[in-house]
Residue frames as a rotation matrix with the C-alpha (Angstrom) as fourth column:
MET 1
0.815 -0.533 0.227 60.52
0.220 0.648 0.729 132.18
-0.536 -0.544 0.646 166.62
ASN 2
0.456 -0.746 -0.486 64.12
-0.844 -0.535 0.028 133.10
-0.281 0.398 -0.873 165.79
ASP 3
0.970 -0.232 0.076 66.03
0.244 0.898 -0.366 130.64
0.016 0.374 0.927 163.62
ILE 4
0.556 -0.829 0.068 69.52
-0.825 -0.539 0.172 131.30
-0.106 -0.152 -0.983 164.97
ARG 5
0.877 -0.342 -0.336 72.12
0.172 0.879 -0.445 128.94
0.448 0.332 0.830 163.58
PRO 6
0.702 -0.684 -0.199 75.31
0.228 -0.048 0.972 128.40
-0.675 -0.728 0.123 165.58
LEU 7
0.867 -0.455 -0.203 78.40
-0.440 -0.507 -0.741 130.03
0.234 0.732 -0.640 164.10
MET 8
0.593 -0.801 0.089 81.89
0.612 0.519 0.596 128.64
-0.523 -0.299 0.798 163.62
ALA 9
0.798 -0.428 -0.424 84.99
-0.553 -0.800 -0.232 130.55
-0.240 0.420 -0.875 162.60
ILE 10
0.634 -0.732 0.252 87.97
0.772 0.621 -0.137 129.39
-0.056 0.281 0.958 160.62
VAL 11
0.839 -0.459 -0.292 91.05
-0.381 -0.879 0.285 131.53
-0.387 -0.128 -0.913 161.28
CYS 12
0.178 -0.768 0.615 93.71
0.558 0.594 0.580 130.75
-0.811 0.239 0.534 158.71
ALA 13
0.064 -0.236 -0.970 95.58
-0.540 -0.825 0.165 132.71
-0.839 0.513 -0.181 156.04
ASN 14
-0.904 -0.416 0.102 95.88
-0.172 0.570 0.803 129.69
-0.392 0.708 -0.587 153.69
SER 15
-0.246 0.891 -0.383 92.88
-0.929 -0.329 -0.168 129.95
-0.275 0.314 0.908 151.36
LEU 16
-0.282 0.126 -0.951 93.14
-0.524 0.811 0.262 126.33
0.804 0.572 -0.163 150.17
THR 17
-0.912 -0.052 -0.407 93.02
0.300 0.590 -0.750 125.05
0.279 -0.806 -0.522 153.74
VAL 18
-0.735 0.667 -0.121 90.09
-0.378 -0.552 -0.743 127.36
-0.562 -0.501 0.658 154.47
MET 19
-0.190 0.700 -0.688 88.10
-0.968 -0.018 0.248 126.27
0.162 0.714 0.682 151.40
GLY 20
-0.426 -0.034 -0.904 88.67
-0.190 0.980 0.052 122.55
0.885 0.194 -0.424 152.00
LEU 21
-0.952 0.041 -0.305 87.96
0.304 0.277 -0.911 122.71
0.047 -0.960 -0.276 155.72
LYS 22
-0.623 0.767 -0.156 84.85
-0.653 -0.619 -0.435 124.80
-0.430 -0.169 0.887 155.19
GLN 23
-0.144 0.562 -0.815 83.46
-0.809 0.408 0.424 122.27
0.570 0.720 0.396 152.72
LEU 24
-0.570 -0.121 -0.812 84.14
0.195 0.941 -0.277 119.36
0.798 -0.317 -0.513 155.08
LEU 25
-0.968 0.208 -0.138 82.67
0.088 -0.231 -0.969 121.19
-0.234 -0.950 0.206 158.08
GLN 26
-0.414 0.864 -0.286 79.52
-0.901 -0.434 -0.008 121.99
-0.131 0.255 0.958 156.15
GLY 27
-0.154 0.311 -0.938 79.18
-0.423 0.837 0.346 118.27
0.893 0.450 0.003 155.46
VAL 28
-0.725 -0.193 -0.661 79.73
0.446 0.600 -0.664 117.30
0.525 -0.776 -0.349 159.09
MET 29
-0.499 0.515 -0.697 77.59
0.644 -0.318 -0.696 120.05
-0.581 -0.796 -0.173 160.61
PRO 30
-0.563 0.248 0.788 75.23
0.718 -0.325 0.615 121.39
0.409 0.912 0.005 157.95
SER 31
0.542 0.830 -0.129 73.20
0.780 -0.440 0.445 123.38
0.313 -0.342 -0.886 160.47
MET 32
0.184 -0.575 -0.798 76.22
0.643 -0.544 0.540 125.56
-0.744 -0.612 0.269 161.29
GLU 33
0.978 -0.067 0.199 77.18
0.100 -0.685 -0.722 128.80
0.185 0.726 -0.663 159.58
ILE 34
0.322 -0.940 -0.111 80.88
0.864 0.244 0.440 129.19
-0.387 -0.237 0.891 158.94
GLU 35
0.988 -0.145 -0.045 82.76
-0.151 -0.932 -0.330 132.48
0.006 0.333 -0.943 158.70
THR 36
0.483 -0.874 0.044 86.39
0.867 0.471 -0.165 132.69
0.124 0.117 0.985 157.67
TYR 37
0.956 -0.271 -0.115 89.12
-0.225 -0.924 0.308 135.09
-0.190 -0.269 -0.944 158.76
ALA 38
0.603 -0.794 -0.077 92.70
0.173 0.225 -0.959 135.47
0.779 0.565 0.273 157.53
SER 39
-0.560 -0.816 0.139 93.92
0.061 -0.208 -0.976 136.71
0.826 -0.539 0.167 160.94
VAL 40
-0.358 0.371 -0.857 93.05
0.930 0.223 -0.292 136.89
0.083 -0.902 -0.424 164.61
GLU 41
-0.879 0.006 -0.476 92.78
0.100 -0.976 -0.196 140.68
-0.465 -0.220 0.857 164.27
ALA 42
-0.732 0.647 -0.213 90.04
-0.444 -0.217 0.869 140.27
0.516 0.731 0.446 161.66
LEU 43
-0.272 0.619 -0.737 88.25
0.584 0.715 0.384 137.82
0.765 -0.326 -0.556 163.95
ARG 44
-0.615 -0.033 -0.788 88.52
0.747 -0.343 -0.569 140.21
-0.252 -0.939 0.236 166.91
ASP 45
-0.939 0.216 -0.267 86.86
-0.274 -0.940 0.203 142.95
-0.207 0.263 0.942 164.83
ASN 46
-0.449 0.788 -0.421 83.79
-0.510 0.161 0.845 140.73
0.734 0.594 0.330 164.24
GLN 47
0.211 0.596 0.775 82.42
-0.969 0.023 0.245 139.93
0.128 -0.803 0.582 167.71
PRO 48
-0.499 -0.565 -0.657 84.39
-0.574 0.783 -0.238 136.73
0.649 0.259 -0.715 168.34
ASP 49
-0.886 0.106 0.452 82.38
-0.357 0.467 -0.809 135.60
-0.297 -0.878 -0.376 171.36
ARG 50
0.148 0.973 -0.175 79.36
-0.893 0.056 -0.447 134.83
-0.425 0.222 0.877 169.18
PHE 51
-0.025 -0.243 -0.970 81.18
-0.777 0.615 -0.134 131.79
0.629 0.750 -0.204 167.71
PHE 52
0.886 0.407 0.223 80.50
-0.462 0.741 0.488 128.27
0.033 -0.535 0.844 168.91
HIS 53
0.588 -0.760 0.278 83.90
0.583 0.636 0.506 126.96
-0.561 -0.136 0.816 167.74
PHE 54
0.596 -0.555 -0.580 87.13
-0.722 -0.686 -0.085 128.41
-0.351 0.469 -0.810 166.39
PHE 55
0.736 -0.529 0.423 89.21
0.630 0.764 -0.139 126.36
-0.250 0.369 0.895 163.94
VAL 56
0.871 -0.431 -0.238 92.50
-0.418 -0.902 0.104 128.24
-0.259 0.009 -0.966 164.12
ASP 57
0.661 -0.723 -0.200 95.76
0.108 0.356 -0.928 127.72
0.742 0.592 0.314 162.25
ILE 58
0.492 -0.528 -0.692 98.71
0.869 0.342 0.357 126.99
0.048 -0.777 0.627 164.55
SER 59
-0.563 -0.766 0.310 100.55
0.740 -0.634 -0.225 130.18
0.369 0.103 0.924 163.54
ALA 60
-0.135 0.601 0.788 97.52
-0.170 -0.797 0.579 132.38
0.976 -0.055 0.209 164.31
PHE 61
0.782 0.396 -0.481 97.07
0.326 0.397 0.858 130.47
0.530 -0.828 0.181 167.57
LEU 62
0.113 -0.841 -0.529 100.68
0.993 0.108 0.042 131.13
0.022 -0.530 0.848 168.61
THR 63
-0.530 -0.260 0.807 100.39
0.407 -0.913 -0.027 134.80
0.744 0.315 0.590 167.60
ASP 64
-0.360 0.510 0.781 97.58
-0.732 -0.674 0.102 135.36
0.578 -0.535 0.616 170.10
ARG 65
-0.641 0.001 -0.768 97.60
0.227 0.955 -0.189 132.36
0.733 -0.295 -0.613 172.41
GLN 66
-0.954 0.261 -0.144 95.92
0.085 -0.227 -0.970 134.19
-0.286 -0.938 0.194 175.31
PHE 67
-0.447 0.822 -0.351 92.88
-0.893 -0.431 0.129 135.03
-0.045 0.371 0.927 173.17
PHE 68
0.007 0.436 -0.900 92.34
-0.507 0.777 0.373 131.32
0.862 0.454 0.227 172.47
THR 69
-0.819 -0.296 -0.492 93.30
0.268 0.561 -0.783 130.19
0.508 -0.773 -0.381 175.97
ASP 70
-0.810 0.581 0.078 90.41
-0.440 -0.516 -0.735 132.32
-0.387 -0.630 0.674 177.24
ARG 71
0.261 0.891 -0.373 88.21
-0.943 0.153 -0.294 130.35
-0.205 0.428 0.880 174.79
GLN 72
-0.653 -0.747 0.127 89.96
-0.714 0.663 0.224 127.01
-0.251 0.056 -0.966 175.17
ARG 73
-0.401 0.553 0.730 86.86
0.081 0.815 -0.574 124.78
-0.912 -0.171 -0.372 175.17
ARG 74
0.690 0.715 -0.116 85.77
0.006 -0.166 -0.986 126.31
-0.724 0.679 -0.119 171.85
THR 75
0.330 -0.672 -0.663 89.18
-0.891 -0.454 0.016 126.27
-0.311 0.586 -0.748 170.14
ILE 76
0.769 -0.201 0.607 90.39
0.333 0.936 -0.112 123.59
-0.546 0.288 0.787 167.73
VAL 77
0.208 -0.809 -0.550 93.98
-0.572 -0.557 0.602 124.15
-0.793 0.190 -0.578 166.59
LEU 78
0.996 0.061 -0.067 94.85
-0.088 0.465 -0.881 123.25
-0.022 0.883 0.469 163.00
THR 79
0.286 -0.945 0.160 98.28
-0.428 0.024 0.904 121.64
-0.858 -0.327 -0.397 163.02
THR 80
0.435 -0.225 -0.872 100.55
-0.870 0.144 -0.471 120.32
0.231 0.964 -0.133 160.29
SER 81
-0.629 -0.662 -0.408 101.78
-0.464 0.741 -0.486 117.40
0.624 -0.116 -0.773 162.36
PRO 82
0.347 0.783 -0.516 99.91
0.022 0.543 0.839 114.65
0.937 -0.303 0.171 164.17
ASP 83
-0.236 -0.511 -0.826 102.30
0.894 0.219 -0.391 115.21
0.381 -0.831 0.405 167.10
HIS 84
0.516 0.527 0.676 100.54
0.193 -0.840 0.507 117.85
0.834 -0.131 -0.535 169.23
SER 85
-0.436 -0.882 -0.178 103.43
0.373 0.003 -0.928 118.84
0.819 -0.471 0.327 171.46
ALA 86
-0.297 0.250 -0.922 102.99
0.955 0.060 -0.292 119.82
-0.018 -0.966 -0.256 175.09
GLN 87
-0.967 -0.090 -0.238 102.67
0.103 -0.994 -0.042 123.46
-0.233 -0.066 0.970 174.07
LEU 88
-0.554 0.826 -0.101 99.11
-0.520 -0.249 0.817 122.62
0.649 0.506 0.568 172.88
ALA 89
-0.858 0.208 -0.469 98.11
0.449 0.746 -0.492 120.66
0.248 -0.633 -0.733 175.98
GLY 90
-0.557 0.732 -0.392 94.44
0.325 -0.242 -0.914 121.09
-0.764 -0.637 -0.103 176.77
PHE 91
-0.190 0.474 -0.860 93.43
-0.781 -0.604 -0.161 122.11
-0.595 0.641 0.485 173.24
HIS 92
0.547 0.367 0.753 91.69
0.265 0.777 -0.571 119.96
-0.794 0.512 0.327 170.67
CYS 93
-0.337 -0.715 -0.612 93.91
-0.535 -0.389 0.750 119.65
-0.775 0.580 -0.251 167.60
LEU 94
0.752 0.530 0.391 93.21
0.093 0.503 -0.860 118.71
-0.653 0.683 0.329 164.00
CYS 95
-0.376 -0.925 0.055 96.08
0.106 0.016 0.994 117.77
-0.921 0.379 0.092 161.68
VAL 96
0.566 0.598 -0.567 95.48
-0.431 -0.371 -0.822 119.21
-0.703 0.710 0.048 158.20
ASN 97
-0.164 -0.703 -0.692 98.33
-0.986 0.114 0.118 117.24
-0.004 0.702 -0.712 156.54
VAL 98
-0.584 0.076 0.808 96.45
-0.118 0.977 -0.177 113.95
-0.803 -0.199 -0.562 156.29
ASP 99
-0.949 0.290 0.121 94.48
0.190 0.220 0.957 112.31
0.251 0.931 -0.264 153.53
GLU 100
-0.495 0.823 0.278 90.81
-0.603 -0.556 0.572 113.12
0.626 0.115 0.772 153.10
LYS 101
0.230 0.597 -0.769 89.57
0.154 0.758 0.634 109.95
0.961 -0.264 0.082 154.80
ASP 102
-0.347 -0.447 -0.825 91.63
0.874 0.166 -0.457 110.63
0.341 -0.879 0.333 157.93
MET 103
-0.966 0.043 0.254 90.50
-0.092 -0.979 -0.184 114.28
0.240 -0.201 0.950 157.97
VAL 104
-0.105 0.994 -0.037 86.83
-0.486 -0.019 0.874 113.22
0.868 0.110 0.485 157.80
ARG 105
0.204 0.124 -0.971 87.41
0.579 0.785 0.222 110.67
0.789 -0.607 0.089 160.55
SER 106
-0.737 -0.554 -0.387 89.10
0.645 -0.405 -0.648 113.30
0.202 -0.727 0.656 162.75
LEU 107
-0.775 0.515 0.366 86.25
-0.457 -0.857 0.238 115.77
0.436 0.017 0.900 162.23
LEU 108
0.202 0.888 -0.412 83.67
-0.242 0.453 0.858 113.11
0.949 -0.074 0.307 163.06
MET 109
-0.123 -0.334 -0.934 85.65
0.811 0.508 -0.289 112.14
0.572 -0.794 0.209 166.18
LEU 110
-0.975 -0.213 0.059 85.65
0.155 -0.847 -0.509 115.79
0.159 -0.487 0.859 167.30
MET 111
-0.367 0.919 0.144 81.92
-0.618 -0.356 0.701 115.94
0.696 0.168 0.698 166.64
ARG 112
0.278 0.455 -0.846 81.33
0.253 0.815 0.522 112.76
0.927 -0.359 0.112 168.65
GLN 113
-0.553 -0.553 -0.623 83.46
0.759 -0.025 -0.651 114.04
0.345 -0.833 0.433 171.55
GLY 114
-0.923 0.213 0.322 81.42
-0.253 -0.963 -0.090 117.22
0.291 -0.165 0.943 171.56
HIS 115
0.002 0.997 -0.081 78.19
-0.635 0.064 0.770 115.24
0.773 0.050 0.633 171.90
ARG 116
-0.667 -0.419 0.616 79.55
-0.741 0.289 -0.606 113.06
0.076 -0.861 -0.503 174.75
GLY 117
-0.933 0.194 0.303 77.71
0.109 0.955 -0.276 109.83
-0.343 -0.224 -0.912 173.97
ARG 118
0.065 0.977 -0.203 74.51
-0.153 -0.191 -0.970 111.43
-0.986 0.094 0.137 172.68
PRO 119
0.180 0.021 0.983 73.58
0.868 0.466 -0.169 110.60
-0.462 0.884 0.066 169.10
MET 120
-0.815 -0.475 -0.332 74.90
0.225 -0.788 0.573 113.04
-0.534 0.393 0.749 166.53
PRO 121
0.066 0.896 -0.439 72.23
-0.315 -0.398 -0.861 115.04
-0.947 0.195 0.256 164.72
PRO 122
0.145 0.019 0.989 71.28
0.771 0.625 -0.124 113.55
-0.620 0.781 0.076 161.35
THR 123
-0.763 -0.525 -0.378 72.42
0.157 -0.717 0.679 115.47
-0.628 0.458 0.629 158.29
ARG 124
-0.687 0.601 -0.408 69.34
-0.666 -0.296 0.685 114.81
0.291 0.742 0.603 156.15
SER 125
0.337 0.896 0.289 66.11
-0.937 0.348 0.015 112.83
-0.087 -0.276 0.957 156.25
ARG 126
-0.517 -0.565 0.643 66.80
-0.577 0.785 0.226 109.18
-0.632 -0.255 -0.732 157.08
ASN 127
0.099 0.682 0.725 63.99
0.156 0.709 -0.688 107.85
-0.983 0.181 -0.036 154.86
VAL 128
0.329 -0.015 -0.944 65.35
-0.794 -0.546 -0.268 109.11
-0.512 0.838 -0.191 151.54
LEU 129
-0.487 -0.668 -0.562 67.34
-0.859 0.484 0.170 105.97
0.158 0.565 -0.810 150.67
SER 130
0.608 0.605 -0.515 66.10
-0.522 0.793 0.315 102.43
0.598 0.078 0.798 150.09
ALA 131
0.841 -0.273 0.466 67.37
-0.284 0.510 0.812 99.65
-0.460 -0.815 0.351 152.36
ARG 132
0.629 -0.629 0.456 69.76
0.765 0.606 -0.219 98.42
-0.139 0.486 0.863 149.64
GLU 133
0.482 -0.442 0.756 71.06
0.198 -0.786 -0.586 101.96
0.854 0.432 -0.291 149.02
VAL 134
0.750 -0.204 0.629 71.78
-0.653 -0.377 0.657 102.26
0.103 -0.903 -0.417 152.74
GLU 135
0.779 -0.483 0.399 73.78
0.272 0.834 0.479 99.01
-0.565 -0.265 0.782 152.58
VAL 136
0.472 -0.605 0.641 75.76
0.794 -0.024 -0.607 100.29
0.382 0.796 0.469 149.59
LEU 137
0.600 -0.207 0.773 76.32
-0.235 -0.969 -0.077 103.67
0.765 -0.135 -0.630 151.27
ALA 138
0.863 -0.265 0.430 77.61
-0.407 0.140 0.903 102.00
-0.299 -0.954 0.013 154.45
LEU 139
0.594 -0.663 0.455 80.11
0.661 0.725 0.193 99.96
-0.458 0.186 0.869 152.43
VAL 140
0.477 -0.406 0.779 81.22
0.488 -0.615 -0.619 103.03
0.731 0.676 -0.095 150.45
ALA 141
0.743 -0.130 0.657 81.82
-0.514 -0.739 0.435 104.79
0.429 -0.661 -0.616 153.78
GLN 142
0.783 -0.458 0.420 83.92
-0.098 0.576 0.811 101.85
-0.614 -0.677 0.406 154.93
GLY 143
0.018 -0.855 -0.518 86.18
-0.736 -0.362 0.572 102.36
-0.677 0.371 -0.636 151.90
LEU 144
-0.116 -0.038 0.993 85.12
0.362 0.929 0.078 99.41
-0.925 0.368 -0.094 149.74
LEU 145
-0.835 -0.194 -0.514 85.43
-0.414 -0.393 0.821 99.65
-0.362 0.899 0.248 145.97
ASN 146
0.007 0.915 -0.403 82.46
-0.996 -0.031 -0.087 98.99
-0.092 0.402 0.911 143.67
LYS 147
-0.079 -0.112 -0.991 83.68
-0.467 0.882 -0.063 95.44
0.881 0.458 -0.122 142.87
GLU 148
-0.931 -0.302 -0.206 84.11
0.045 0.464 -0.885 94.65
0.363 -0.833 -0.419 146.58
ILE 149
-0.574 0.801 0.167 80.61
-0.669 -0.342 -0.660 95.97
-0.472 -0.491 0.732 147.32
ALA 150
0.137 0.608 -0.782 79.18
-0.922 0.367 0.124 93.83
0.362 0.704 0.611 144.51
ASP 151
-0.412 -0.373 -0.831 80.90
-0.118 0.926 -0.357 90.73
0.904 -0.049 -0.425 145.89
ARG 152
-0.995 -0.013 0.096 79.88
-0.097 0.026 -0.995 91.48
0.010 -1.000 -0.028 149.47
LEU 153
-0.377 0.926 -0.004 76.20
-0.659 -0.271 -0.702 92.07
-0.651 -0.262 0.712 148.59
ASN 154
-0.567 0.101 0.817 76.06
0.405 0.898 0.171 89.37
-0.717 0.428 -0.550 145.90
ILE 155
0.667 0.724 -0.175 74.93
0.223 -0.419 -0.880 91.82
-0.711 0.548 -0.441 143.21
SER 156
0.438 -0.504 0.744 76.38
0.888 0.115 -0.445 92.85
0.138 0.856 0.498 139.88
LEU 157
-0.573 -0.738 -0.357 78.90
0.735 -0.655 0.175 95.64
-0.363 -0.162 0.918 139.46
THR 158
-0.694 0.393 0.603 76.37
0.291 -0.613 0.735 97.47
0.659 0.685 0.311 137.26
THR 159
0.392 0.881 -0.266 73.79
0.591 -0.019 0.806 97.32
0.705 -0.474 -0.528 140.07
VAL 160
0.099 -0.449 -0.888 76.29
0.927 -0.283 0.246 98.80
-0.362 -0.847 0.389 142.53
ILE 161
-0.872 -0.457 0.174 77.06
0.487 -0.776 0.400 101.64
-0.048 0.434 0.900 140.12
THR 162
-0.275 0.867 0.416 73.32
0.310 -0.329 0.892 102.28
0.910 0.374 -0.178 139.67
HIS 163
0.518 0.440 -0.733 72.79
0.814 0.010 0.581 102.35
0.263 -0.898 -0.353 143.46
ARG 164
-0.323 -0.726 -0.607 75.69
0.823 -0.532 0.199 104.79
-0.467 -0.435 0.769 143.90
LYS 165
-0.843 0.084 0.532 74.29
0.329 -0.701 0.632 107.03
0.426 0.708 0.563 141.17
ASN 166
0.165 0.986 0.037 70.88
0.437 -0.106 0.893 107.00
0.884 -0.131 -0.448 142.87
ILE 167
0.309 -0.136 -0.941 72.44
0.943 -0.085 0.322 107.75
-0.124 -0.987 0.102 146.28
VAL 168
-0.741 -0.658 -0.134 74.33
0.617 -0.746 0.249 110.74
-0.263 0.102 0.959 144.86
GLU 169
-0.625 0.571 0.532 71.19
0.211 -0.533 0.819 112.06
0.751 0.625 0.213 143.16
LYS 170
0.364 0.854 -0.371 68.96
0.598 0.091 0.796 111.60
0.714 -0.512 -0.478 146.22
LEU 171
0.418 -0.265 -0.869 71.40
0.856 -0.206 0.475 113.12
-0.305 -0.942 0.141 148.71
GLY 172
0.944 -0.114 0.311 73.03
0.064 -0.859 -0.509 115.71
0.325 0.500 -0.803 146.48
LEU 173
0.562 -0.801 0.204 76.42
-0.484 -0.119 0.867 114.62
-0.671 -0.586 -0.454 147.84
ARG 174
0.829 -0.217 -0.515 79.11
-0.474 0.215 -0.854 113.94
0.296 0.952 0.075 145.27
SER 175
-0.124 -0.991 -0.056 82.30
-0.760 0.131 -0.637 113.10
0.638 -0.036 -0.769 147.15
VAL 176
0.030 0.023 -0.999 83.08
0.354 0.935 0.032 109.94
0.935 -0.355 0.020 149.08
SER 177
-0.906 -0.395 -0.151 83.91
0.291 -0.324 -0.900 112.17
0.307 -0.860 0.408 152.06
ALA 178
-0.611 0.747 0.262 80.46
-0.776 -0.631 -0.009 113.76
0.158 -0.208 0.965 152.04
LEU 179
0.233 0.687 -0.688 78.82
-0.452 0.703 0.549 110.35
0.861 0.183 0.474 151.65
THR 180
-0.364 -0.456 -0.812 80.91
0.511 0.631 -0.584 109.00
0.779 -0.628 0.004 154.55
ILE 181
-0.979 0.036 0.201 79.90
-0.173 -0.672 -0.720 111.92
0.110 -0.740 0.664 156.75
HIS 182
-0.179 0.983 -0.043 76.24
-0.891 -0.143 0.431 111.36
0.418 0.116 0.901 155.87
ALA 183
0.152 0.214 -0.965 76.52
-0.037 0.977 0.211 107.63
0.988 0.003 0.157 156.63
VAL 184
-0.672 -0.467 -0.575 78.10
0.544 0.216 -0.811 108.20
0.503 -0.858 0.108 160.05
MET 185
-0.923 0.300 0.242 75.86
-0.379 -0.819 -0.432 111.12
0.069 -0.490 0.869 161.03
ASN 186
-0.013 0.989 -0.149 72.76
-0.928 0.044 0.369 109.08
0.372 0.143 0.917 160.22
GLY 187
0.010 -0.036 0.999 73.93
-0.789 0.614 0.030 105.92
-0.614 -0.789 -0.022 161.96
TYR 188
0.839 0.288 -0.461 74.33
-0.532 0.607 -0.590 103.81
0.110 0.741 0.663 158.80
VAL 189
0.404 -0.787 -0.466 77.91
0.403 0.610 -0.682 102.96
0.821 0.088 0.563 159.75
ASP 190
0.859 -0.172 -0.482 79.83
0.453 -0.181 0.873 103.21
-0.237 -0.968 -0.078 163.00
LEU 191
0.811 -0.581 -0.064 82.66
-0.580 -0.787 -0.211 105.73
0.072 0.208 -0.975 163.07
ASP 192
0.161 -0.792 0.588 85.03
-0.609 0.390 0.691 102.99
-0.777 -0.469 -0.420 164.24
LYS 193
0.338 0.029 0.941 84.48
0.471 0.860 -0.196 101.11
-0.815 0.509 0.277 160.96
ILE 194
0.981 -0.010 0.195 85.72
0.169 -0.451 -0.877 103.85
0.097 0.893 -0.440 158.64
């Protein structure tokens, strides 16, 4: 049996944008392989039709709009403004000039739209965390601070910190963004609550 993992491409000359987006995408869709390209020409030279999605910087998109129009359903345009003018009508857009929480939320929304009401695939085993750790994780994903989590769950601040440490160790996820993605992908918290 062939273990073929779907491919995604990031087409962007800004290496910081590429590195950050790649890390977030790997958290949202860990079963995907991600290749990066600094230009559309480099993408064209590497069998572009094998990719499931293209995350393409607005300038690369405008340089070769027809290429992406022919692949419109697979193209997500990276913009620097939340205002996606009429020139991008029909394309999914992702604003890269937002804070990390909003970026994660936007990626999860794109993922949910792609699954059209079906449950999103879990990122890891659902039985790794205890029931209390799941509660703490859900509240972390909703943006609560340790003190707020302690008050909400009627536990000490030290206990919350211990639960968070255990969650990080069990899941191998260090950032709040990665924990939020895990919580949403596994149904611990609804996307509308983050």
